[in-house]
DOSE-844071 format. One record per residue (C-alpha): residue in one letter; x, y, z. Coordinates in steps of 0.02 Angstrom, whole numbers, padded with zeros to 5 digits, always signed. Example, Ala and Ser with C-alpha at 12.3 -4.5 7.8 and 13.67 -1.06 7.14 Angstrom:
REM residues 2
a+00615-00225+00390;s+00684-00053+00357;
END
This chain:
REM residues 853
m-01553-00563+00262;h-01599-00648+00098;e-01582-00580-00077;h-01735-00603-00188;t-01722-00627-00376;p-01883-00593-00472;d-01956-00739-00572;t-01936-00689-00754;s-01975-00857-00835;p-02108-00847-00974;s-02286-00912-00953;r-02343-01064-01053;g-02417-00952-01186;g-02257-00855-01189;s-02160-01018-01209;r-02262-01069-01363;s-02236-00897-01437;l-02050-00909-01406;r-02043-01082-01486;a-02138-01014-01637;r-02012-00872-01655;r-01866-00994-01642;w-01949-01108-01778;s-01973-00960-01894;f-01790-00908-01872;s-01732-01087-01904;l-01834-01100-02066;f-01766-00932-02125;a-01589-00986-02089;s-01614-01150-02184;l-01682-01062-02337;a-01537-00940-02333;l-01414-01085-02325;l-01495-01168-02477;a-01486-01006-02573;t-01303-00990-02534;a-01269-01168-02587;g-01346-01132-02756;c-01226-00987-02794;d-01095-00990-02930;d-00943-01095-02883;d-00830-00945-02920;e-00905-00851-02774;t-00809-00892-02612;e-00874-00875-02435;t-00801-00727-02339;p-00689-00795-02199;p-00732-00746-02020;p-00633-00599-01951;p-00481-00646-01848;p-00502-00639-01659;a-00468-00469-01585;a-00293-00445-01518;p-00285-00440-01329;k-00283-00267-01254;y-00131-00305-01146;t+00024-00410-01175;a+00174-00421-01059;n+00330-00526-01042;i+00378-00586-00867;k+00551-00658-00836;r+00572-00726-00660;t+00752-00746-00606;s+00826-00828-00452;y+00729-00797-00291;g+00573-00765-00394;i+00612-00586-00446;p+00502-00533-00594;h+00572-00427-00734;i+00420-00362-00829;t+00430-00290-01004;a+00289-00219-01110;n+00269-00100-01256;d+00149+00018-01167;y+00107+00070-00990;g-00060-00019-00985;s+00023-00184-01030;l+00163-00150-00906;g+00034-00128-00767;f-00052-00286-00827;g+00108-00387-00812;q+00149-00312-00643;g-00026-00344-00574;y-00021-00524-00635;a+00152-00559-00564;f+00108-00475-00400;a-00050-00579-00382;q+00053-00736-00403;d+00149-00687-00247;h+00022-00593-00139;v-00156-00613-00203;c-00231-00632-00029;t-00154-00474+00042;l-00220-00359-00093;a-00390-00444-00092;d-00402-00409+00094;q-00351-00227+00075;i-00478-00197-00063;l-00608-00276+00051;k-00557-00147+00181;v-00575+00005+00070;r-00740-00066+00004;s-00801-00065+00186;e-00853-00248+00172;r-00752-00336+00304;a-00899-00356+00423;r-01009-00418+00280;f-00895-00565+00243;l-00799-00591+00404;g-00917-00543+00544;q-00903-00414+00681;g-00720-00444+00718;p-00641-00443+00892;g-00711-00293+00986;n-00817-00256+00831;t-00659-00198+00743;y-00721-00249+00570;v-00880-00149+00600;a-00773-00001+00653;s-00658-00020+00502;d-00803-00023+00379;l-00881+00133+00456;a-00715+00225+00462;y-00677+00193+00279;l-00851+00247+00228;s-00826+00407+00326;m-00658+00439+00241;g-00743+00417+00073;l-00590+00343-00011;l-00688+00262-00152;d-00779+00423-00193;r-00617+00521-00182;a-00531+00397-00297;a-00671+00405-00424;a-00658+00594-00429;a-00468+00591-00435;f-00445+00458-00568;p-00471+00575-00718;t-00342+00696-00645;v-00205+00565-00638;s-00085+00566-00785;e-00133+00460-00936;e+00017+00346-00908;m-00032+00311-00728;q-00215+00288-00775;a-00155+00156-00897;m-00044+00076-00764;l-00187+00069-00637;t-00310+00000-00765;g-00185-00128-00828;y-00133-00178-00652;a-00313-00213-00602;a-00339-00312-00762;g-00181-00414-00730;y-00235-00453-00553;n-00405-00504-00618;k-00324-00611-00753;y-00234-00707-00616;l-00399-00735-00526;a-00478-00799-00687;d-00331-00914-00720;t-00320-00985-00544;a-00451-01099-00467;p-00512-01031-00298;a-00451-01188-00211;a-00277-01163-00286;r-00251-00994-00206;p-00143-00984-00047;a-00225-01059+00106;e-00266-00892+00188;c-00389-00848+00051;a-00423-01012-00038;n-00608-01023-00088;a-00642-00860+00004;p-00795-00771-00071;w-00719-00601-00035;v-00579-00628-00162;r-00657-00544-00313;p-00602-00444-00465;i-00550-00266-00428;t-00573-00103-00522;p-00442+00031-00560;v-00536+00153-00447;e-00531+00029-00302;l-00345+00008-00330;l-00321+00196-00327;a-00425+00206-00167;y-00311+00079-00085;n-00157+00175-00143;t-00233+00330-00063;d-00255+00233+00097;l-00069+00195+00096;t-00032+00381+00097;l-00128+00396+00261;i-00016+00278+00361;a+00060+00422+00459;g-00110+00497+00500;v-00292+00449+00495;n-00255+00270+00439;a-00177+00237+00609;l-00326+00317+00696;a-00465+00239+00591;l-00542+00146+00738;t-00558+00308+00835;i-00678+00378+00703;a-00810+00243+00727;a-00790+00254+00917;a-00843+00438+00920;m-01025+00458+00970;p-01116+00604+01051;p-01136+00598+01241;t-01321+00557+01220;v-01307+00392+01129;g-01495+00368+01137;a-01512+00499+01002;q-01454+00366+00878;s-01592+00245+00933;f-01486+00091+00960;d-01588-00062+01000;a-01509-00209+01089;k-01458-00295+00928;q-01380-00138+00858;a-01296-00096+01023;a-01208-00264+01019;l-01125-00212+00856;r-01068-00039+00912;p-00881-00013+00888;q-00781-00009+01049;m-00655+00123+01099;p-00482+00064+01042;t-00355+00043+01180;l-00197+00147+01189;e-00101-00010+01142;d-00210-00029+00987;l-00159+00145+00933;q+00024+00131+00981;r+00049-00025+00876;l+00011+00078+00721;r+00106+00234+00771;r+00251+00297+00668;a+00382+00229+00789;d+00349+00054+00722;f+00424+00108+00556;g+00606+00147+00536;s+00744+00145+00407;n+00922+00193+00367;g+00959+00276+00202;w+01128+00329+00133;a+01163+00421-00030;i+01350+00439-00058;g+01422+00564-00181;a+01578+00577-00287;e+01693+00634-00146;r+01665+00476-00044;t+01657+00336-00174;d+01801+00242-00250;n+01751+00281-00430;g+01679+00455-00410;k+01503+00399-00452;g+01352+00390-00338;m+01305+00250-00219;v+01143+00214-00125;m+01114+00104+00025;a+00931+00064+00061;n+00882-00015+00226;p+00697+00013+00264;h+00636-00064+00428;f+00459-00119+00394;p+00345-00262+00445;w+00383-00436+00379;e+00197-00477+00378;g+00039-00397+00312;e+00007-00259+00188;l+00163-00158+00227;r+00284-00284+00156;l+00385-00234+00004;w+00381-00323-00165;e+00524-00321-00288;s+00516-00302-00477;q+00594-00225-00631;l+00478-00125-00745;t+00525-00089-00926;v+00442-00002-01073;p+00583+00003-01202;g+00642+00179-01235;q+00531+00253-01099;l+00559+00169-00931;n+00680+00046-00854;v+00672+00047-00664;y+00715-00082-00531;g+00667-00089-00347;v+00527-00118-00225;g+00355-00049-00190;l+00220-00078-00062;m+00085-00207-00097;g-00027-00156-00241;v+00070-00002-00297;p+00102+00006-00485;a+00272+00090-00469;v+00443+00071-00389;l+00456+00166-00224;i+00639+00128-00181;g+00763+00086-00318;f+00859+00147-00470;n+00862+00165-00658;e+01009+00186-00777;n+01046+00361-00712;v+00978+00394-00538;a+00948+00298-00376;w+00857+00339-00215;t+00794+00271-00051;h+00675+00329+00084;t+00659+00333+00273;f+00504+00369+00375;s+00493+00554+00416;s+00489+00614+00597;g+00380+00760+00544;q+00191+00780+00554;r+00067+00739+00416;m-00087+00789+00515;t-00144+00888+00665;m-00270+00838+00797;y-00385+00971+00868;q-00482+00984+01030;l-00645+01079+01005;q-00735+01174+01141;l-00919+01128+01132;v-01065+01247+01156;p-01154+01205+01321;g-01307+01098+01292;k-01260+01070+01109;p-01144+00919+01095;t-01134+00934+00905;v-01098+01120+00900;y-00924+01191+00935;k-00850+01360+00967;y-00742+01436+00832;g-00676+01608+00872;n-00828+01716+00909;e-00949+01604+00818;e-01034+01436+00837;r-01015+01300+00707;a-01127+01149+00690;m-01046+00984+00647;t-01100+00900+00488;s-01153+00718+00491;k-01179+00570+00378;t-01272+00410+00416;f-01197+00249+00350;t-01269+00074+00342;i-01159-00079+00325;l-01192-00266+00316;v-01131-00372+00461;k-01117-00560+00462;l-01175-00626+00630;a-01103-00774+00722;e-01238-00895+00665;g-01210-00846+00483;s-01353-00727+00446;v-01320-00550+00385;t-01397-00394+00461;n-01389-00207+00436;y-01298-00094+00556;t-01325+00094+00547;q-01225+00232+00630;t-01212+00419+00610;m-01037+00491+00595;y-00992+00672+00630;f-00869+00795+00554;s-00797+00965+00597;h-00731+01080+00461;y-00560+01003+00494;g-00613+00822+00467;p-00691+00675+00559;i-00734+00678+00744;i-00631+00549+00840;a-00621+00477+01015;i-00464+00407+01093;p-00433+00329+01264;d-00390+00443+01410;s-00233+00341+01441;a-00158+00431+01291;a-00138+00584+01403;p-00071+00513+01568;g-00134+00597+01725;f-00278+00687+01641;p-00454+00665+01710;a-00551+00518+01639;g-00675+00556+01501;t-00578+00705+01433;l-00525+00630+01268;g-00687+00545+01223;w-00837+00646+01173;n-00909+00735+01325;t-01020+00885+01350;q-00874+01006+01350;t-00746+00948+01221;v-00718+00831+01076;l-00572+00785+00964;t-00558+00800+00775;l-00415+00794+00649;r-00353+00857+00482;d-00241+00748+00372;g-00127+00822+00238;n-00134+00664+00133;i-00322+00639+00123;d-00324+00728-00045;n-00152+00674-00105;t-00195+00632-00285;k-00014+00651-00339;f+00059+00500-00249;l+00074+00386-00400;d+00126+00520-00523;q+00260+00571-00398;f+00341+00400-00401;h+00311+00375-00587;g+00406+00535-00619;m+00548+00480-00505;n+00555+00312-00594;k+00581+00402-00761;a+00700+00541-00706;k+00867+00550-00796;n+00962+00672-00684;l+00949+00774-00525;a+00863+00921-00610;e+00723+00809-00674;f+00711+00719-00507;k+00692+00883-00413;d+00565+00945-00539;v+00453+00797-00498;y+00455+00850-00316;a+00417+01031-00359;t+00274+00994-00478;q+00192+00840-00400;q+00226+00859-00212;g+00149+00687-00189;l+00272+00603-00072;p+00166+00542+00074;w+00276+00514+00229;v+00460+00485+00190;n+00627+00572+00179;t+00724+00548+00016;m+00909+00513-00007;y+00965+00522-00189;a+01128+00489-00285;d+01164+00477-00471;k+01293+00422-00597;e+01368+00597-00595;g+01410+00579-00411;k+01282+00703-00345;a+01193+00673-00180;w+01032+00756-00122;y+00917+00749+00030;t+00742+00814+00061;d+00597+00792+00179;a+00462+00846+00057;t+00317+00759+00141;p+00152+00856+00160;t+00171+00961+00317;p+00039+01072+00399;n+00084+01254+00372;l+00055+01332+00544;t+00105+01508+00594;k+00263+01524+00696;d+00161+01578+00848;a+00049+01425+00833;y+00189+01297+00818;t+00297+01381+00950;k+00153+01375+01074;w+00118+01193+01034;l+00301+01143+01053;t+00312+01226+01223;e+00152+01144+01284;a+00195+00972+01214;t+00374+00962+01279;t+00358+01047+01449;g+00191+00975+01502;t+00106+01144+01523;n-00039+01072+01424;p-00062+00895+01491;i-00169+00838+01345;a-00048+00902+01212;y+00096+00827+01312;g+00008+00661+01331;i-00042+00646+01148;y+00134+00689+01090;s+00219+00574+01216;a+00105+00425+01188;l+00063+00438+01003;g+00181+00566+00927;f+00042+00677+00861;v+00012+00865+00872;l-00140+00925+00970;l-00202+01104+00948;n-00348+01207+01008;g-00469+01189+00863;s-00583+01326+00927;d-00446+01455+00899;p-00435+01509+00715;a-00252+01552+00745;n-00215+01365+00735;e-00281+01345+00557;w-00163+01287+00421;q-00101+01436+00323;v-00129+01446+00135;e+00028+01488+00037;p+00062+01490-00151;g+00155+01342-00223;s+00087+01205-00110;r+00006+01047-00177;s-00151+01078-00073;p-00207+01231+00025;g-00131+01233+00199;l+00027+01132+00164;v+00206+01195+00165;p+00259+01222-00018;f+00406+01124-00085;a+00511+01282-00097;k+00512+01292+00094;v+00541+01111+00146;p+00711+01049+00210;k+00830+00996+00073;l+01018+00982+00050;d+01138+00957-00097;r+01306+00873-00061;n+01451+00790-00149;d+01503+00683+00000;f+01346+00604+00075;v+01172+00629+00145;f+01083+00509+00261;n+00934+00486+00376;a+00891+00362+00513;n+00720+00429+00565;d+00779+00575+00668;s+00738+00742+00587;y+00817+00829+00437;w+00934+00923+00556;l+01090+00816+00532;s+01063+00750+00356;n+01247+00790+00344;p+01327+00843+00509;e+01443+00961+00417;a+01293+01062+00356;p+01152+01059+00486;l+00981+01112+00423;t+00899+01235+00541;g+00757+01360+00554;f+00611+01249+00505;s+00445+01220+00591;p+00447+01082+00723;l+00308+01001+00621;h+00448+00952+00501;g+00545+00879+00648;l+00647+00937+00796;e+00818+01021+00790;k+00960+01022+00916;v+00889+00876+01017;p+00974+00714+01068;q+00991+00593+00924;s+00946+00410+00933;p+01084+00282+00960;r+01047+00218+00784;t+01071+00390+00707;r+01236+00404+00799;m+01295+00236+00730;n+01247+00288+00554;v+01351+00447+00566;i+01498+00357+00644;t+01498+00230+00503;l+01490+00364+00369;t+01616+00486+00442;e+01750+00386+00535;s+01924+00382+00459;g+02081+00279+00480;p+02138+00104+00432;n+01991+00017+00517;a+01857+00138+00459;a+01704+00069+00369;s+01756+00162+00211;g+01935+00097+00220;p+02099+00190+00237;d+02063+00295+00082;h+01899+00358+00159;k+01807+00311-00001;f+01676+00174-00004;s+01690+00029-00123;l+01535-00077-00153;d+01608-00218-00047;e+01647-00097+00095;l+01470-00029+00085;k+01396-00204+00099;t+01509-00248+00245;a+01459-00089+00336;v+01273-00127+00317;f+01288-00295+00406;s+01429-00248+00525;n+01305-00256+00671;r+01405-00130+00770;s+01318-00050+00916;s+01349+00131+00964;m+01291+00092+01142;e+01413-00052+01155;e+01555+00058+01095;l+01507+00191+01223;v+01485+00090+01383;r+01527-00097+01375;a+01710-00081+01421;s+01667+00028+01570;v+01534-00094+01629;v+01660-00236+01620;e+01784-00132+01722;r+01652-00105+01855;c+01625-00293+01864;a+01801-00321+01931;g+01796-00409+02098;k+01605-00418+02101;t+01510-00580+02112;t+01337-00546+02181;i+01230-00390+02179;t+01063-00369+02267;y+00911-00337+02159;q+00734-00341+02230;n+00800-00415+02392;t+00880-00558+02296;a+01066-00593+02285;v+01101-00606+02098;d+01261-00686+02035;i+01327-00573+01896;s+01495-00657+01872;q+01446-00758+01717;a+01365-00605+01639;c+01523-00504+01669;t+01630-00637+01586;l+01514-00649+01436;l+01519-00460+01413;k+01707-00459+01427;d+01729-00595+01295;w+01599-00528+01174;n+01669-00443+01018;g+01532-00311+01023;r+01442-00368+00864;y+01261-00426+00856;d+01301-00578+00748;t+01211-00744+00761;g+01359-00832+00841;a+01391-00697+00972;k+01379-00739+01158;g+01350-00592+01274;a+01251-00490+01147;f+01083-00529+01223;v+01150-00501+01400;f+01199-00326+01346;r+01026-00304+01270;e+00943-00344+01434;f+01064-00230+01526;l+01011-00084+01415;g+00832-00144+01430;a+00840-00112+01617;y+00846+00074+01574;s+00675+00136+01521;g+00611+00301+01451;p+00729+00433+01382;n+00878+00377+01486;l+00977+00321+01334;l+00965+00489+01248;n+01038+00607+01377;a+01130+00615+01542;g+01043+00527+01685;q+01050+00351+01749;l+01168+00287+01613;f+01271+00432+01546;a+01363+00564+01646;t+01405+00688+01506;p+01246+00768+01437;f+01195+00796+01258;d+01279+00946+01176;p+01198+01016+01017;a+01370+01074+00963;n+01434+00895+00973;p+01277+00794+00938;i+01352+00628+00884;a+01481+00608+01023;t+01361+00657+01163;p+01292+00600+01281;n+01435+00489+01337;t+01534+00419+01485;l+01456+00295+01604;v+01393+00373+01765;p+01524+00354+01904;a+01502+00230+02044;p+01450+00305+02211;a+01574+00315+02353;q+01465+00199+02457;g+01326+00076+02425;d+01286-00030+02275;d+01343+00029+02106;p+01181+00073+02011;v+01259+00014+01847;l+01290-00158+01920;v+01116-00159+01995;k+01051-00137+01818;l+01161-00281+01762;a+01091-00385+01905;q+00917-00338+01849;a+00961-00401+01674;v+01024-00567+01743;y+00871-00582+01854;t+00756-00553+01705;i+00848-00679+01596;n+00843-00810+01735;r+00655-00784+01755;s+00630-00815+01568;g+00720-00981+01580;v+00841-00937+01440;a+01022-00981+01477;l+01141-00832+01492;d+01270-00907+01376;k+01155-00933+01227;t+01215-00860+01063;l+01114-00721+00987;g+01056-00835+00848;e+00988-00959+00973;v+00875-00830+01054;q+00839-00712+00907;f+00746-00793+00764;t+00600-00786+00645;a+00477-00927+00613;r+00472-00960+00426;a+00403-01113+00337;g+00393-01215+00496;a+00569-01180+00556;n+00656-01051+00665;i+00789-00959+00567;p+00922-00874+00675;l+00944-00689+00640;q+01083-00561+00649;g+01051-00380+00699;g+00975-00294+00848;m+00861-00158+00915;g+00873+00024+00865;r+00894+00078+01046;e+01054-00025+01050;g+01125+00086+00914;i+01126-00044+00776;t+01089+00006+00597;n+01032-00170+00550;v+00872-00174+00651;v+00764-00327+00686;s+00617-00319+00806;y+00439-00375+00841;g+00283-00275+00802;v+00104-00290+00744;a+00091-00134+00636;r-00028-00205+00507;t-00212-00194+00466;t-00233-00360+00378;l-00354-00494+00432;f-00222-00626+00449;d-00118-00671+00600;y+00035-00721+00501;a+00141-00760+00652;e+00089-00832+00818;p+00050-00698+00946;h+00201-00645+01045;l+00222-00748+01202;p+00211-00661+01372;t+00365-00553+01398;y+00480-00529+01545;n+00540-00358+01489;a+00419-00236+01407;t+00563-00144+01325;t+00657-00290+01245;l+00508-00410+01232;l+00610-00555+01299;s+00500-00711+01306;r+00533-00887+01367;t+00595-00931+01192;g+00696-00773+01167;y+00655-00639+01038;p+00537-00688+00896;i+00561-00569+00750;n+00434-00508+00621;n+00492-00331+00584;g+00647-00233+00537;s+00771-00237+00393;s+00666-00281+00242;f+00733-00235+00070;v+00919-00207+00095;m+01009-00139-00058;a+01187-00083-00090;m+01213-00014-00266;q+01338+00091-00361;f+01345+00174-00530;t+01491+00123-00641;d+01548+00162-00818;a+01455+00005-00871;g+01294+00057-00782;p+01217+00022-00612;t+01273-00130-00514;g+01230-00193-00342;n+01168-00323-00222;a+01011-00343-00120;v+00913-00456-00005;l+00726-00453+00030;t+00733-00524+00204;y+00561-00608+00207;g+00563-00671+00029;q+00468-00624-00127;s+00313-00730-00096;g+00187-00722+00045;d+00132-00902+00018;p+00214-01019+00146;t+00213-01160+00018;s+00317-01058-00106;a+00501-01091-00131;h+00524-00903-00117;y+00443-00883+00053;a+00600-00906+00159;d+00745-00923+00036;q+00805-00745+00061;t+00776-00754+00248;r+00911-00887+00253;l+01025-00773+00152;f+00996-00631+00274;s+01030-00747+00421;q+01202-00785+00350;k+01243-00605+00298;q+01234-00657+00116;w+01179-00550-00031;r+01114-00593-00202;p+01164-00497-00358;i+01038-00375-00432;l+01005-00430-00611;f+00967-00275-00714;t+01032-00292-00892;a+00958-00406-01024;a+01117-00509-01025;q+01115-00531-00836;i+00934-00585-00839;s+00950-00706-00986;g+01105-00782-00907;d+01018-00828-00744;a+01018-01015-00719;n+00844-01015-00644;l+00759-00905-00774;v+00574-00940-00805;e+00491-00839-00943;t+00304-00811-00963;n+00201-00709-01085;v+00034-00651-01018;s-00106-00564-01112;g-00287-00517-01089;g-00398-00372-01049;
END
C-alpha cells in the first residue's frame, strides 16, 4: 500500500506571481530600513524579546548504580525529569508498549508468530484503551495530569536529543520509536492495571469468531492473517502464578527502636515491561518519595517518604469474572439472559499489516461483545476432560468476561496520594477515596511504629449464593468447565445467562459492581503484617481475617511452603531466631533474614530422608537400578541453605520436583500429618512412613531425582551456583535463592510472563523435569526477587538498603545492566541514598539539568 501526497507546487504563472510578491516585499523592507537609518541618533532600536523560558526544568542526580534522584519545582517538571531519566535506561521497552496500545505492532513488525501481532492489535482496539484514556484524562487530578504531560515531554526530549542509531540495539533506527502523547501514556498505564485480567487473555479476544466464519467474508489473503487460538501454555505463561512477592511491615512491638520497618521483596520478571525502575522524586515542600515503579509509570509504587513506607504483593483474589453464555439456537450472536434474549454488539476494526515481502495491507475483522465485555475463545485444554469445542465459540455456548480494572481511572492518583501521605490516617484515606489499587496487597509501616495490611484491589461483588455455588463447583469438580478454568488459569467462571451472577451495586465502591473499600480485608497491628501471595487470611496468624468472599481469596486452606517460611521467620523466638534473642528486629537482622535462603521444606523433611537412606545403595526406578548413595551423602552434608556454594541443594530440589500437583500442600505422598486450619503453619508435616515391605516410596522419589539429574548430564555434586545462574552481559552469574515450592522466601525462577517484542534471554533449553525446569546446563534464571529493600525509620529519618537484582538499565552495553546482579549473587546490599547530604557525598555522583517542553 502506498501513500500519495498531492502535488501542491505552483504553476509557472504562479511562480512568477510569487516572485513578484517576494520582490515587492523586499523593496518595502529596504525602504523601511532606509527610513529607520535616517532617524534621530537619540532614538535606539528596541532589543528583541528574550527567548521564552522552557516549560519544564528538572535536576537529575545519578548516584552509584545509576539511581536517579530527580528534583523539580512543579509536578510537570518532575514528570519531565522522570520521563527523561527513564528513557535513558529503558527507551525501547516503553516505545514497544506504546506501539502495543496504539495497535500498530502488525503495521511495523508484521504478522508475528501465529499472527500474534495481528491478534494483539485487534484486541487492544477492542479494549478501546486510547479512547478510554482520552475520556479519563480530564478526570485525573491536576497534579497527575501535569506529571503525565511532563513525563511524555521528557521521554520525547530524550528522543530528540539522541540519534536513532545511538539508541540501544533492540530499537536502534527503528521507525516505530516515535514521540508519545500524555493520553497514550495514560492508556499504557491503564493496560498495566489489567495484568490480572483481560491483559493476560488479550489473544483470546481476537480468536473469538462466530461458528459461521464465512459471514465475515474472509478471502484467502485475509484468512492467512486471521489470529490463531492461543494455546493453554500461552495463557498460563501470563497467569497470576508467575508473579509473586514477600512483603513485611513490622511495627513498634517487634523492632529494636520502636519505629516501623518494611521489607519489600517482589518476585517479578527480570525482562520485558514488568521490570521495576528505581528513582527518587522530589518537589520541595510537597513531595519527597523514594522507591520503584513499573516501566512508564510516573509515580513510586513500592517505597517510602519521610514518614511512611509500604510494599506490595500480588493478590490471590479475583479482578475479573469469566462467563459462559447460553446461545439461542440458530442465532450464534444472540444469548439467553434470564427470560429474555440479548443480541451481542459488534465493532469492525481494520488494521495495517506488514507482509513478509515488505508491503503493507489492510486486515479487517469484526469483534463481538456481550453486556459483560468482549467475547473470548480459549483452548479446550483449559478444562481437562471436557468435550472438544466447548470453550471456543460453538452453536450452543460462548465465553465472555468482565474486568474490574477496565475503567480504573484512579490508578495514578492512588499512588500519587500514597507517595504524599504523612501518616496512617492519610494513607488509609487515599484507599477510601481513590480505590485505584489494581492487583496487589499492601503492607504498611510508619515512623510511629504502626503496621497495616489490606487487600483493597477491585473485587467483583457477587451475592453470597453466587460465590458459594461457584466455589463448590470449582473446587469439587461438579462443574467440569469451572473446575478446569480455575485449576488451569486461576479464573472464576460463572453462568452468564443467569442474572443472579451479576456483580452487585453497592454504595461506596469506586465503580458499580465492585466491593467497596469499607468491606475489603484489612488489619491494624503493632507487631507485624505480611503476605506471600496466599490470601489475606493469615496476614498476622494471631488475628486471622475471616468471613470474606472467596473472590478476595480462600480461607482455612493449606498455605504455600513460602508462606510458612515467612511466618516462621517472623514469629520464631530464641537465641537463633531471625529477630535475635530479644525478639526485636534490627536492620541488620532484617537484611540477614531476607537472604537467609532457608527452606521450610528442608526443615520439615530432609533429616528424615537422610535417616531413610541408611544402609541403602541402589533403588529401582523405571526398571533401572539407581545408585542413591552419593545423593544421600550430599543431603546429609548440606547445611540446608540455598546459597551459591551449597552442594546438595539442587539434589533436594529435584527430590521435591519428583512430587507433582498439590502433594506438597497436604497429606499424601510426602506428608503423613494433614493440614489443620487450627495449626496452619506447622501442618502438614512428618514424612510418610516407610512400608513394612517393598521399596520405600520416599527413596524411590530420591532415585527418580538422581535418574533425572543423570539424564541431564549435570553432576550431582555441583554447587547451587554452578547450576543456577542468569546470563547477563555475556556471562553467567551464579545466583542464590530457590523456588517458592521449596519454601524459600528469596525466590528465583524462570518464566516468560511478558508481552514485549524482544526475546531478552535465549529460549529455555529442553527440560528434564517440567516442575523444576532442569536443563542440560542447570537452571537459567530470569524471574524472581527483583527490588529487594530493607528499611527502617529512625530519629534521624528513614534509612535502609536495597538491591535491584537486574540492574537499573535495560541496555546490555550499560555499566548498570549487571552491576547489581553481581551484588545480589554475593548477598550484598547497597545503601539507599535519600538525604541531600547522602546524595551529594556519593563518589560517583553525576548531575544533569534538563529542560524543554
